[in-house]
FIMIKE-543712 format. One line per 8 residues: number of its first residue (from 1); their letters; for each residue x, z, y of N, C-alpha, C. Coordinates in steps of 0.1 Angstrom, whole numbers. Layout:
<atoms>
NUM = a = X:Z:Y:X:Z:Y:X:Z:Y; ...
</atoms>
This chain:
<atoms>
1 = mlrqlyik = 47:229:112:56:229:118:69:227:112; 81:218:121:91:215:111:102:229:113; 100:230:102:111:248:97:126:245:99; 129:237:89:145:234:84:151:224:86; 162:217:91:166:203:89:176:206:84; 182:197:68:195:194:63:196:184:64; 217:178:67:216:166:70:229:164:65; 236:159:53:246:160:45:248:144:49
9 = nyalidel = 266:140:53:268:128:55:262:121:59; 255:122:70:248:111:79:260:107:89; 262:90:93:270:88:105:282:97:105; 278:105:117:292:110:123:290:127:119; 278:128:108:276:144:111:279:145:93; 289:157:94:294:163:79:284:172:74; 281:176:80:269:189:76:261:195:86; 248:193:82:243:200:92:224:205:92
17 = diafrsgf = 230:220:91:219:232:84:211:239:95; 200:232:107:196:239:118:180:241:111; 177:255:118:163:261:119:157:256:128; 144:253:130:133:250:144:126:261:145; 119:265:159:107:273:158:98:266:165; 82:280:162:69:269:170:74:266:188; 62:262:189:63:259:209:74:247:211; 77:252:221:82:242:228:98:240:231
25 = svitgetg = 104:230:227:121:232:224:130:225:227; 137:222:232:146:211:232:159:211:231; 165:198:233:177:193:229:184:191:241; 194:192:240:204:183:251:220:182:244; 224:175:258:236:170:253:244:162:255; 254:155:257:262:143:266:257:129:255; 256:124:260:252:111:257:266:103:248; 258:97:237:270:98:225:270:111:219
33 = agksiilg = 268:116:223:270:133:213:267:131:199; 254:126:197:248:126:184:230:129:182; 226:130:198:213:132:196:212:124:191; 211:107:191:200:95:186:209:95:169; 217:102:168:218:99:150:204:111:143; 206:125:152:197:130:144:187:127:141; 182:124:155:166:111:155:164:100:148; 178:98:142:178:85:135:179:88:116
41 = aiglllgq = 181:104:116:182:110:102:165:113:105; 159:119:113:146:127:111:138:110:107; 142:104:114:134:86:113:133:83:97; 145:87:91:146:81:75:136:86:71; 132:102:72:127:109:70:113:102:67; 111:97:76:95:97:80:91:79:72; 103:75:69:102:63:58:103:52:63; 118:56:73:122:44:81:128:41:74
49 = radsktvk = 133:24:76:143:15:62:155:17:65; 159:21:57:180:29:55:186:16:56; 195:18:61:208:7:60:223:17:57; 231:14:45:239:20:38:249:22:45; 253:16:54:263:17:67:265:33:74; 249:34:74:250:51:83:258:62:73; 256:56:60:264:70:51:277:71:54; 281:86:54:292:88:61:309:79:56
57 = sgadrcvi = 315:76:67:328:65:56:330:79:50; 334:74:35:342:82:25:336:90:16; 318:93:21:309:100:10:304:86:1; 299:91:-12:291:89:-19:279:79:-15; 274:90:-6:253:93:-4:255:105:0; 243:101:13:240:115:21:225:120:18; 222:129:23:211:132:19:202:142:34; 193:144:33:185:143:42:175:152:38
65 = eahfdltn = 175:164:45:163:172:36:152:183:53; 139:180:54:134:188:57:123:199:53; 121:206:58:110:220:55:100:221:65; 90:220:62:75:220:71:67:231:66; 60:240:74:51:246:76:35:240:75; 30:239:69:21:236:72:3:239:71; 4:256:67:-5:263:66:-20:261:76; -18:258:87:-27:252:98:-28:239:102
73 = ypnedffa = -20:232:90:-25:221:89:-24:209:76; -37:216:71:-40:212:54:-34:197:49; -32:197:42:-32:180:41:-33:178:22; -43:193:18:-47:190:2:-54:177:-3; -57:169:6:-64:153:-2:-50:148:-7; -44:146:5:-31:138:2:-22:142:-9; -22:152:-7:-15:160:-25:-21:156:-38; -37:156:-31:-41:160:-47:-39:141:-52
81 = qndieada = -42:136:-42:-47:118:-48:-38:115:-51; -25:121:-49:-9:114:-49:-5:126:-60; -10:135:-68:-4:146:-77:8:149:-74; 9:152:-63:19:160:-61:14:174:-59; 22:183:-62:26:196:-63:26:202:-46; 13:212:-43:11:209:-26:21:228:-25; 25:226:-14:32:238:-6:32:245:4; 19:245:10:18:242:25:21:252:32
89 = pdtiirre = 32:262:33:42:275:37:55:266:38; 59:258:29:78:252:24:74:237:19; 69:233:27:64:215:21:77:211:20; 83:203:12:98:197:16:97:182:13; 105:173:26:107:163:17:120:159:21; 124:147:14:138:144:12:140:129:5; 152:128:16:158:112:15:173:113:14; 173:104:1:193:100:-2:191:88:-1
97 = ltsqgksr = 205:87:6:211:66:4:222:70:0; 226:59:-11:237:58:-16:251:50:-10; 258:52:-11:269:42:2:265:25:-4; 263:25:-18:255:10:-24:244:6:-20; 234:14:-13:223:8:-2:212:10:-14; 216:21:-20:203:26:-31:195:41:-24; 181:37:-24:175:49:-15:165:54:-28; 163:70:-23:152:74:-35:145:83:-20
105 = afindtpv = 131:89:-25:126:99:-21:115:105:-25; 116:120:-21:107:130:-27:101:141:-18; 89:141:-26:81:149:-17:80:164:-26; 84:175:-26:81:188:-28:92:186:-43; 98:177:-44:104:171:-55:102:168:-63; 90:157:-62:85:148:-69:90:132:-64; 92:124:-73:101:111:-67:89:101:-63; 91:99:-50:76:88:-44:80:75:-33
113 = pltllkel = 73:66:-38:78:54:-34:80:58:-14; 87:47:-8:90:47:5:75:50:13; 61:41:4:56:41:10:48:51:12; 47:62:3:39:75:4:44:85:10; 60:82:13:68:95:19:63:86:37; 58:73:44:59:68:54:45:79:57; 34:77:47:25:81:50:21:93:49; 30:102:46:26:116:49:35:118:61
121 = gerlvdvh = 46:113:64:55:118:76:46:111:91; 36:101:91:26:98:100:16:112:101; 17:121:92:6:134:95:16:143:99; 31:141:100:38:156:99:43:156:113; 52:142:116:55:141:130:54:128:141; 52:130:152:53:120:157:62:120:168; 72:111:168:83:105:172:81:96:188; 83:101:199:77:91:209:95:90:216
129 = sqhqnlll = 95:75:215:112:72:220:109:66:235; 119:61:239:111:54:255:109:38:250; 111:35:238:107:21:236:91:21:237; 88:29:230:72:34:231:62:31:241; 72:34:251:66:29:265:61:14:268; 67:9:258:58:-4:260:45:-13:252; 43:4:244:31:2:239:24:1:251; 20:6:261:14:5:273:6:-9:272
137 = gkhdfqlg = 16:-21:268:13:-33:275:4:-41:266; 4:-35:251:-2:-37:241:-18:-31:238; -22:-47:235:-36:-39:234:-44:-34:220; -37:-33:212:-42:-23:198:-33:-11:205; -25:-6:210:-23:11:213:-35:15:219; -37:6:229:-46:10:245:-63:14:235; -66:3:223:-76:6:217:-74:22:209; -63:22:204:-64:31:194:-65:48:205
145 = vvdvians = -59:46:214:-63:54:220:-77:59:223; -81:50:230:-95:55:232:-100:56:215; -99:48:207:-106:54:193:-103:67:191; -93:73:196:-86:89:190:-95:96:199; -94:95:212:-101:107:222:-115:105:217; -126:91:217:-135:91:212:-142:93:204; -132:95:188:-132:104:175:-146:92:168; -140:81:174:-151:67:167:-141:63:151
153 = aaalsdyk = -133:75:143:-130:70:131:-144:67:120; -157:74:119:-165:69:111:-165:57:113; -173:51:129:-180:40:135:-171:34:134; -162:30:134:-148:17:135:-147:16:119; -152:27:109:-150:27:88:-158:17:87; -174:26:96:-182:15:93:-186:-2:98; -175:-5:114:-181:-19:110:-167:-28:104; -156:-19:102:-144:-29:93:-156:-32:81
161 = kawtdyqt = -162:-21:73:-167:-27:64:-174:-33:60; -186:-37:73:-194:-47:73:-187:-61:76; -176:-61:83:-172:-72:91:-162:-78:81; -156:-72:69:-148:-76:57:-162:-79:50; -172:-73:47:-185:-84:39:-187:-96:47; -189:-100:58:-194:-110:67:-182:-119:64; -165:-117:68:-160:-126:59:-159:-131:46; -159:-122:39:-162:-127:27:-172:-139:23
169 = aarqletl = -185:-136:28:-199:-139:28:-190:-156:32; -189:-153:47:-184:-169:52:-175:-173:45; -167:-169:44:-155:-178:30:-160:-185:19; -167:-177:18:-184:-178:5:-188:-195:7; -192:-193:22:-199:-205:24:-194:-214:28; -183:-214:34:-172:-226:34:-167:-236:21; -163:-223:16:-162:-231:-3:-173:-241:-7; -185:-239:-6:-197:-239:-11:-196:-254:-4
177 = reeiaqns = -195:-253:10:-199:-263:16:-189:-276:11; -173:-269:11:-167:-279:10:-165:-287:-5; -170:-275:-17:-176:-283:-29:-183:-292:-27; -194:-291:-21:-202:-297:-25:-204:-309:-15; -196:-314:-2:-191:-323:0:-181:-332:-9; -169:-323:-16:-158:-331:-26:-170:-337:-35; -179:-325:-43:-188:-333:-55:-196:-345:-53; -200:-344:-40:-212:-355:-35:-201:-373:-35
185 = rnadflqf = -185:-364:-31:-178:-381:-29:-176:-386:-46; -177:-379:-52:-175:-379:-64:-187:-378:-77; -197:-378:-74:-208:-375:-79:-208:-383:-92; -210:-396:-91:-203:-404:-99:-195:-403:-110; -183:-400:-105:-177:-397:-119:-176:-385:-124; -183:-376:-118:-185:-364:-121:-197:-361:-135; -208:-377:-131:-218:-375:-137:-212:-381:-156; -206:-395:-151:-200:-400:-162:-191:-389:-170
193 = qydelsaa = -183:-381:-165:-178:-371:-175:-182:-361:-180; -193:-355:-172:-207:-345:-179:-214:-349:-193; -218:-368:-191:-223:-374:-198:-214:-378:-209; -199:-380:-210:-191:-380:-219:-191:-369:-230; -190:-361:-224:-187:-350:-230:-200:-346:-239; -213:-343:-228:-228:-337:-236:-229:-350:-250; -220:-363:-247:-224:-371:-259:-215:-370:-273; -205:-362:-270:-196:-355:-279:-200:-349:-286
201 = klcdgeqe = -214:-341:-283:-221:-330:-294:-213:-319:-297; -207:-316:-285:-193:-306:-290:-192:-291:-298; -190:-282:-308:-194:-269:-312:-182:-264:-310; -182:-255:-306:-172:-244:-308:-168:-235:-322; -148:-239:-322:-147:-235:-337:-150:-252:-347; -156:-260:-340:-156:-266:-356:-144:-276:-353; -133:-276:-348:-120:-289:-349:-114:-277:-360; -113:-267:-361:-107:-255:-367:-108:-261:-382
209 = eleqrsdt = -130:-265:-384:-132:-266:-397:-129:-284:-400; -127:-290:-391:-126:-299:-399:-113:-304:-402; -102:-296:-392:-89:-297:-398:-86:-292:-410; -94:-282:-409:-95:-275:-429:-96:-289:-443; -110:-291:-434:-113:-307:-446:-101:-313:-448; -100:-317:-435:-94:-330:-435:-78:-326:-447; -75:-313:-438:-63:-312:-449:-61:-310:-464; -81:-299:-470:-79:-307:-483:-80:-318:-488
217 = mthaedik = -94:-327:-483:-93:-336:-492:-80:-344:-492; -71:-345:-482:-60:-354:-481:-51:-349:-492; -49:-334:-497:-43:-329:-509:-50:-330:-524; -62:-343:-520:-71:-332:-533:-64:-336:-546; -57:-344:-550:-51:-349:-563:-42:-340:-566; -33:-331:-558:-24:-321:-556:-28:-305:-563; -39:-305:-557:-51:-292:-561:-58:-296:-571; -64:-306:-576:-69:-306:-587:-61:-303:-598
225 = salyvaat = -48:-309:-597:-35:-305:-606:-33:-294:-607; -33:-288:-596:-25:-273:-594:-38:-263:-604; -48:-266:-596:-61:-258:-604:-67:-264:-619; -55:-274:-626:-57:-277:-637:-50:-273:-647; -40:-268:-641:-25:-262:-646:-30:-247:-650; -32:-240:-636:-38:-230:-639:-46:-222:-650; -60:-236:-648:-73:-231:-657:-67:-233:-668; -59:-240:-671:-55:-245:-688:-45:-229:-693
233 = aldaddsg = -34:-228:-684:-26:-215:-692:-36:-204:-692; -47:-203:-683:-53:-189:-687:-68:-187:-696; -66:-201:-700:-83:-200:-706:-81:-214:-715; -70:-219:-726:-69:-226:-732:-74:-223:-743; -78:-227:-748:-84:-215:-763:-77:-207:-769; -73:-206:-777:-69:-195:-780:-50:-193:-775; -47:-201:-771:-36:-202:-768:-33:-196:-748; -43:-194:-745:-46:-191:-726:-44:-175:-727
241 = ivgqlkka = -36:-174:-715:-35:-157:-718:-49:-149:-718; -61:-155:-713:-71:-145:-713:-76:-143:-729; -74:-153:-735:-72:-152:-752:-64:-142:-761; -48:-145:-754:-38:-137:-761:-39:-122:-763; -47:-123:-748:-43:-107:-742:-59:-101:-749; -65:-110:-750:-83:-101:-755:-78:-99:-769; -68:-105:-780:-61:-105:-785:-53:-92:-790; -42:-90:-778:-36:-78:-776:-43:-66:-778
249 = taalqsia = -57:-65:-770:-61:-51:-768:-72:-50:-780; -76:-58:-783:-78:-57:-799:-70:-49:-807; -58:-50:-812:-49:-46:-819:-41:-35:-813; -41:-31:-802:-43:-16:-798:-56:-9:-802; -69:-14:-801:-80:-5:-805:-78:-2:-817; -72:-12:-825:-74:-13:-840:-66:1:-846; -54:9:-835:-45:16:-842:-48:30:-831; -56:30:-827:-57:35:-815:-61:53:-823
257 = svlpgade = -67:52:-836:-71:65:-841:-56:74:-848; -42:64:-845:-33:68:-856:-19:66:-845; -22:64:-832:-11:62:-825:-16:72:-810; -10:76:-811:-15:82:-796:-8:80:-779; -20:80:-773:-17:67:-760:-25:52:-760; -23:48:-779:-26:38:-779:-39:31:-771; -49:38:-774:-62:38:-767:-63:35:-751; -57:43:-747:-53:48:-726:-45:34:-728
265 = laermdss = -34:26:-735:-29:12:-730:-44:0:-735; -49:3:-746:-62:-3:-748:-69:-7:-733; -70:3:-730:-77:2:-721:-75:-6:-705; -61:0:-702:-61:-6:-695:-54:-25:-696; -51:-27:-708:-51:-42:-712:-68:-51:-715; -78:-40:-713:-92:-48:-710:-93:-48:-701; -94:-42:-692:-96:-43:-673:-86:-57:-667; -72:-57:-673:-70:-71:-668:-75:-82:-679
273 = yielkdva = -76:-82:-690:-85:-95:-696:-97:-94:-686; -103:-83:-681:-117:-87:-677:-114:-92:-660; -104:-91:-651:-104:-96:-645:-93:-108:-644; -90:-110:-653:-79:-124:-657:-93:-131:-662; -102:-130:-669:-114:-134:-668:-119:-145:-658; -125:-134:-647:-132:-135:-635:-119:-145:-632; -107:-147:-629:-102:-153:-621:-98:-169:-627; -99:-170:-641:-100:-185:-647:-115:-186:-646
281 = aeisgkle = -125:-180:-643:-136:-181:-644:-140:-190:-628; -134:-187:-617:-135:-191:-604:-122:-204:-599; -117:-201:-609:-103:-218:-608:-114:-225:-609; -118:-220:-621:-129:-237:-632:-135:-240:-621; -145:-228:-614:-157:-232:-602:-147:-240:-589; -137:-240:-584:-126:-247:-578:-125:-257:-585; -123:-258:-593:-116:-275:-599:-129:-283:-598; -144:-280:-605:-156:-288:-605:-155:-289:-588
289 = gvdfdpse = -155:-283:-582:-159:-284:-569:-150:-292:-560; -135:-294:-566:-127:-305:-557:-135:-319:-557; -139:-324:-548:-137:-337:-550:-134:-352:-542; -128:-362:-545:-123:-369:-528:-130:-379:-529; -132:-377:-516:-148:-388:-509:-140:-397:-502; -130:-408:-497:-125:-418:-490:-138:-418:-477; -149:-420:-478:-157:-423:-468:-161:-408:-461; -160:-398:-466:-159:-388:-455:-145:-380:-448
297 = ldavnarl = -141:-386:-459:-128:-381:-452:-120:-390:-439; -124:-405:-440:-121:-410:-426:-134:-406:-415; -147:-403:-423:-157:-393:-407:-151:-379:-408; -145:-374:-417:-139:-359:-405:-125:-359:-395; -116:-374:-402:-106:-374:-395:-113:-385:-381; -120:-393:-381:-126:-397:-373:-133:-388:-358; -133:-378:-363:-145:-370:-356:-135:-360:-348; -121:-358:-356:-112:-355:-348:-103:-359:-341
305 = driyelek = -103:-368:-346:-98:-384:-335:-99:-381:-320; -122:-377:-321:-124:-377:-311:-121:-367:-299; -128:-357:-308:-114:-346:-303:-102:-344:-292; -94:-349:-301:-81:-346:-297:-82:-360:-283; -88:-368:-289:-88:-374:-273:-94:-370:-263; -110:-363:-264:-109:-355:-254:-104:-344:-246; -95:-340:-254:-88:-331:-254:-73:-334:-245; -65:-345:-246:-55:-350:-240:-61:-355:-227
313 = kykaetva = -73:-366:-225:-82:-369:-213:-83:-355:-209; -89:-342:-207:-91:-338:-197:-86:-324:-200; -73:-325:-206:-59:-319:-201:-68:-299:-210; -71:-300:-220:-78:-290:-228:-64:-286:-241; -69:-273:-244:-64:-275:-258:-72:-270:-275; -87:-266:-264:-91:-264:-279:-110:-268:-275; -113:-271:-282:-128:-272:-282:-133:-262:-266; -131:-250:-271:-136:-243:-262:-136:-243:-248
321 = qllaiqnd = -125:-245:-243:-117:-253:-230:-127:-264:-230; -132:-274:-238:-135:-289:-232:-148:-282:-231; -159:-275:-236:-169:-267:-236:-173:-264:-222; -158:-254:-213:-159:-247:-205:-156:-255:-193; -156:-267:-196:-150:-279:-187:-164:-288:-181; -171:-288:-193:-187:-293:-195:-194:-287:-187; -195:-270:-187:-203:-263:-180:-198:-260:-167; -188:-264:-164:-186:-263:-150:-186:-281:-141
329 = lrvklsni = -182:-288:-150:-194:-299:-142:-208:-298:-139; -217:-294:-154:-228:-296:-149:-233:-282:-140; -224:-269:-135:-226:-263:-122:-225:-273:-108; -212:-278:-109:-210:-290:-102:-224:-299:-92; -230:-304:-107:-239:-316:-105:-249:-306:-102; -254:-296:-104:-263:-287:-99:-264:-289:-91; -251:-285:-81:-247:-275:-64:-254:-289:-57; -246:-302:-61:-249:-316:-54:-263:-317:-58
337 = enggeala = -272:-314:-63:-289:-316:-64:-294:-308:-60; -290:-292:-62:-294:-282:-52:-287:-274:-38; -279:-279:-37:-268:-275:-26:-276:-270:-14; -284:-282:-6:-291:-276:4:-298:-264:5; -305:-263:-9:-309:-247:-14:-296:-239:-10; -289:-239:-19:-278:-229:-23:-269:-225:-7; -269:-240:2:-264:-242:15:-273:-230:22; -282:-233:24:-298:-220:34:-288:-210:29
345 = eltaevdr = -292:-209:14:-291:-185:10:-283:-183:16; -270:-190:13:-263:-184:20:-255:-184:32; -258:-193:41:-262:-196:54:-269:-181:59; -280:-178:57:-288:-166:61:-279:-158:55; -275:-152:43:-267:-142:45:-260:-142:50; -250:-146:51:-238:-148:67:-246:-147:76; -255:-150:79:-260:-146:99:-265:-128:95; -273:-127:84:-278:-115:84:-261:-105:84
353 = rmaqcrqk = -252:-106:81:-238:-96:77:-235:-96:91; -233:-112:102:-235:-111:112:-240:-101:122; -252:-105:119:-259:-96:121:-258:-76:122; -257:-75:110:-251:-62:105:-236:-60:114; -227:-67:116:-219:-67:124:-217:-62:142; -226:-72:144:-233:-68:160:-235:-57:161; -245:-54:152:-251:-38:154:-244:-31:153; -234:-27:146:-221:-19:145:-212:-18:156
361 = adtlseqr = -208:-30:159:-203:-35:172:-207:-26:180; -220:-31:182:-224:-23:196:-223:-6:192; -223:1:185:-229:15:178:-212:20:184; -202:13:179:-187:15:181:-182:12:197; -190:5:205:-187:2:215:-189:12:222; -205:16:222:-209:29:234:-203:38:229; -195:43:220:-187:57:213:-176:55:224; -171:46:221:-158:36:232:-158:41:244
369 = rkgaahid = -170:39:250:-168:42:263:-170:56:269; -178:61:256:-180:77:264:-166:81:266; -155:78:256:-141:86:252:-135:75:266; -137:58:268:-131:58:283:-134:70:290; -144:70:294:-151:77:302:-139:89:305; -141:97:296:-130:113:293:-114:107:293; -114:96:293:-100:93:290:-97:93:307; -101:90:316:-101:83:331:-103:93:337
377 = qqmlkrlv = -109:105:335:-111:122:340:-101:128:337; -95:130:321:-85:138:322:-66:133:325; -72:118:324:-56:112:334:-52:116:342; -70:116:355:-64:118:366:-58:134:371; -67:142:359:-61:159:360:-51:159:357; -44:153:347:-26:150:341:-19:148:354; -20:133:358:-11:123:366:-15:131:382; -21:137:388:-23:142:398:-8:154:402
385 = plgmphvr = -10:163:393:-1:173:392:15:167:389; 17:157:387:28:149:382:36:139:395; 26:143:404:37:136:415:31:126:421; 17:124:415:3:113:419:-6:120:427; -2:118:440:-17:126:445:-32:118:446; -27:102:448:-37:93:451:-38:84:441; -33:88:428:-33:79:415:-46:77:412; -48:65:406:-64:58:397:-58:55:389
393 = fqtqiekg = -67:57:379:-61:54:362:-80:45:357; -82:38:353:-94:35:346:-91:28:335; -96:30:321:-99:24:312:-109:15:310; -108:0:309:-114:-12:312:-118:-13:298; -130:-19:293:-135:-22:283:-145:-33:283; -140:-45:280:-144:-58:286:-151:-65:269; -162:-67:263:-167:-76:250:-161:-86:254; -162:-89:241:-151:-101:236:-157:-104:221
401 = elthngqd = -148:-116:215:-157:-117:202:-153:-109:191; -158:-113:183:-157:-94:167:-145:-105:168; -139:-91:162:-124:-89:153:-121:-77:145; -115:-79:136:-113:-66:127:-117:-55:134; -112:-52:147:-115:-37:158:-130:-42:161; -136:-49:160:-149:-47:172:-148:-61:177; -159:-53:190:-159:-70:203:-149:-61:214; -146:-51:218:-137:-46:226:-126:-48:231
409 = rvaflfsa = -125:-49:241:-110:-57:248:-103:-46:259; -96:-36:255:-95:-24:261:-78:-27:272; -80:-25:282:-69:-25:291:-67:-13:299; -56:-4:302:-57:6:309:-51:1:326; -59:7:334:-57:-6:348:-53:13:356; -41:5:365:-33:14:372:-29:11:387; -28:23:394:-26:23:406:-19:35:410; -11:38:416:-8:49:421:-9:53:436
417 = ntstamqp = -14:42:444:-21:48:458:-34:44:462; -36:44:468:-52:36:476:-52:21:482; -39:20:485:-40:1:495:-34:-4:482; -34:-4:471:-30:-14:461:-43:-14:449; -45:-26:443:-58:-28:440:-51:-23:423; -61:-22:412:-55:-11:401:-53:-31:394; -45:-30:387:-39:-34:375:-32:-30:367; -33:-38:353:-25:-34:339:-16:-26:340
425 = vsqvasgg = -13:-12:336:-4:-1:341:12:-11:333; 11:-16:324:26:-22:321:32:-31:331; 23:-40:342:21:-46:349:29:-44:363; 22:-32:366:24:-24:382:30:-10:382; 34:-3:369:36:12:367:55:11:367; 60:19:376:78:18:378:81:25:361; 90:26:362:100:36:347:92:47:348; 96:57:356:90:68:362:76:72:360
433 = eiarvmls = 70:61:365:52:62:363:50:58:354; 55:53:343:50:46:327:54:63:319; 66:66:321:69:82:315:58:90:316; 51:92:328:44:102:333:29:99:328; 29:83:322:15:80:319:15:81:304; 29:80:301:23:81:284:27:95:281; 31:104:290:33:120:284:21:121:287; 13:121:294:-5:127:296:-10:120:289
441 = lkamisga = -6:105:283:-15:102:272:-12:110:259; 4:109:259:3:118:245:2:136:245; -3:142:257:-5:156:259:-23:155:256; -30:144:260:-42:140:256:-47:142:237; -36:130:235:-39:126:224:-40:139:212; -30:149:214:-26:157:206:-35:168:204; -44:167:216:-53:177:214:-66:171:206; -65:161:205:-75:157:198:-76:152:181
449 = vklptiif = -58:151:180:-52:151:166:-43:158:161; -50:166:147:-38:178:143:-26:173:137; -17:174:150:-4:169:145:6:183:146; 17:188:136:22:195:136:33:198:144; 41:187:144:53:182:155:49:169:164; 56:172:174:61:162:183:74:161:191; 76:149:189:95:147:195:93:136:205; 100:140:215:100:133:228:117:129:234
457 = deidtgvs = 120:118:229:132:111:232:132:108:245; 137:116:255:141:111:270:127:104:275; 118:114:278:103:108:278:107:111:296; 114:116:301:117:121:311:122:111:322; 127:98:317:134:87:322:127:82:331; 136:84:345:125:80:357:124:86:363; 123:104:360:116:112:371:132:123:373; 125:135:382:134:147:381:130:150:395
465 = gkiaeqma = 138:163:395:129:173:403:117:176:399; 110:182:408:99:190:408:87:180:397; 89:169:396:82:163:382:86:163:376; 99:164:372:106:168:361:101:179:348; 97:194:364:95:206:362:80:203:356; 70:193:365:56:197:362:55:190:349; 62:175:342:61:172:330:70:182:317; 78:188:322:84:202:307:68:210:313
473 = qimaemgs = 62:215:319:50:225:317:41:216:310; 39:204:308:32:199:302:32:203:282; 43:196:284:53:199:269:48:211:262; 55:222:273:51:235:272:37:241:266; 20:236:276:13:238:274:10:228:259; 16:217:256:12:215:244:17:221:232; 31:228:234:36:237:226:30:249:219; 24:253:232:15:268:230:0:263:225
481 = cgrqvisi = -2:253:219:-13:254:219:-11:251:199; -3:253:193:-4:262:177:2:247:174; 10:237:182:15:224:177:35:228:183; 42:224:179:56:224:174:57:209:185; 61:216:198:70:200:202:86:201:211; 89:188:207:107:193:211:112:181:218; 112:180:230:121:171:241:135:170:237; 138:156:242:153:155:240:157:148:253
489 = thlpqiaa = 160:161:259:160:155:273:175:156:278; 180:154:293:190:153:302:187:158:310; 175:163:321:169:174:329:173:184:326; 180:195:336:178:205:337:166:213:339; 156:211:349:142:210:348:133:213:339; 137:204:329:129:205:309:132:217:307; 150:211:304:158:220:290:154:235:297; 149:240:311:153:252:315:140:260:308
497 = lgsthykv = 125:250:310:111:256:306:111:255:285; 120:253:279:119:251:265:122:268:262; 114:273:250:113:286:244:125:285:238; 134:272:232:142:276:227:149:261:227; 165:264:229:171:251:235:183:256:224; 186:239:215:191:232:213:204:223:216; 214:224:215:229:216:220:229:207:207; 238:190:208:242:185:202:259:178:208
505 = ykeetqqg = 267:179:203:277:181:204:287:175:197; 298:169:200:312:159:193:322:169:194; 324:170:179:343:175:182:351:168:172; 361:162:177:374:158:172:381:165:162; 382:158:152:388:171:139:401:154:133; 411:160:123:425:152:119:410:140:109; 403:146:105:393:139:95:382:128:105; 382:131:121:376:117:125:364:123:138
513 = ttshmlml = 359:115:143:346:124:149:338:132:143; 333:143:143:320:147:142:307:150:148; 295:151:148:284:159:157:286:169:151; 278:178:161:272:191:154:260:197:165; 251:208:159:243:211:166:244:222:164; 235:231:176:237:244:177:225:251:182; 219:259:181:212:268:190:217:279:197; 215:280:215:218:286:220:214:298:225
521 = ddeervte = 224:305:223:220:318:231:213:325:244; 207:330:251:209:332:267:223:325:273; 231:332:271:245:330:283:245:317:282; 247:314:266:250:297:258:242:289:271; 230:292:272:219:284:279:222:280:291; 228:289:299:231:294:312:237:289:313; 250:286:305:264:277:307:257:262:308; 249:257:292:245:246:289:235:242:305
529 = iaqmlsgs = 229:245:312:219:242:321:226:237:336; 240:249:334:249:248:347:255:235:346; 265:231:330:270:220:332:258:208:334; 249:209:333:235:195:337:232:194:348; 239:208:358:236:207:371:248:205:378; 256:204:372:269:205:383:281:193:371; 277:191:361:290:180:354:300:194:348; 314:191:345:321:198:335:330:212:344
537 = nvtaaave = 333:202:355:333:216:365:323:227:369; 320:235:361:307:245:364:313:256:374; 305:251:388:309:264:398:300:275:390; 301:284:406:295:297:405:280:292:410; 275:286:418:263:281:426:258:270:413; 262:265:408:256:260:396:251:273:385; 255:282:378:255:292:370:242:295:378; 241:301:390:234:306:394:221:300:399
545 = narqllkn = 221:289:398:209:280:400:204:277:382; 212:278:375:210:277:361:201:290:356; 208:304:359:200:316:361:186:316:363; 183:312:375:172:309:388:166:297:375; 166:288:376:157:280:365:154:286:352; 161:292:346:157:297:335:149:312:338; 153:321:348:139:328:353:126:318:352; 124:317:362:116:307:367:107:301:358
</atoms>
């Protein structure tokens, strides 16, 4: 449940720090006092998009922070999967927005992306505003209600996996059909290309080897000259470096007995002599191996020219890429030749997956029908006390084409009296009737979904008197079942039934208009409800009426 809400520099709010309690709470205040501002701040905490214009004029940034007690609503999986430290008694979510439009989000002081804040927010708070009444005309919303009540999440998940597998196989089949058709039209050209590349007898790595051989043969004279100079310098009779080094080594060895360290120097020079003699022999070998054959050079360059020509033609950069193109052509030609067999196999796979989809869709539909029957029973029980003694409500489920959600088309049919045929609720229900239907649905859903906090934003639109009191009783019952229910209302009958009462009001200061929110004590509640009954001119009768409402 929401335990604490802190808002600073948001819209008309300078600073607000308010504690919330469990059970059923109400928020009242004149139109324009700032109730929607507080809801907007909560919306930011739930991951809604931010607007830098909401930062209070003159401030650099706004901060909105909420503390939740999730002791009875464990979400260990969310925190573990996202590597966030969990603290069930005091889970903190915070949103910061600068006047430049930059936004940051935190969960338990860990920076998180907005998507993650939204994911957690959906587990913590459900805000029902007036525009949500429009959802009664949406197929997905009605289907979602049925799935919640039917507890069909597992069956829906199984179906969606089967549907995804079917879609994948169907796309593969369509792709294969298009490829075979296209390749069949170009069969002769594909065969020509494949034959051309096959005739070239390409080998991976040969281009680099040929380029090196061509470069070596092209510079054969320069190579021979350089090798000759090096060989001569190293081992030219007695004047070569190798011979001179041998003489120097012998000289040092001759004085080793009379000059300390001469033997070590001789050993070092002997090592150099051995190394250089080996180098000289290797150079001589390379010199003998350098030979220039014009016909071989022509053959190498001709082979390279052919490779370059094919690379340019097929837009390749290496022989490896040409070989890949050759293999791709081979596969396409094989598909043309064996296309019928491949199509038959994949068609059978698609049919098999479709059969799985239908089987799982039937299982899902059966659960939904059971859930629909429960919805119909519960809605009648809830709507009759709300001033509709002759109400009829039916969850209609019709079989349709398979989609990502199954094969069912759901419609909530409604009639407020016995003389009118049932029709989709969004088409025939009045504003007040829709409000009562939505409250009944929310009450029913809240019993199936573990959601800590539910906020109703003027769900009492279009109702009054005894009906409003009955709606308040439903919200109070929801709040007594281990969850927190908060209702923003203009009706005294609803305000009187709240176990905790908050008031939002505006104040004009030298710095401008500011919004405030406070928790009312018993006498303040009497005054507030009396004002709701009679307006700003509070009469004694209104005060007495308020006391009676609170007493009841």
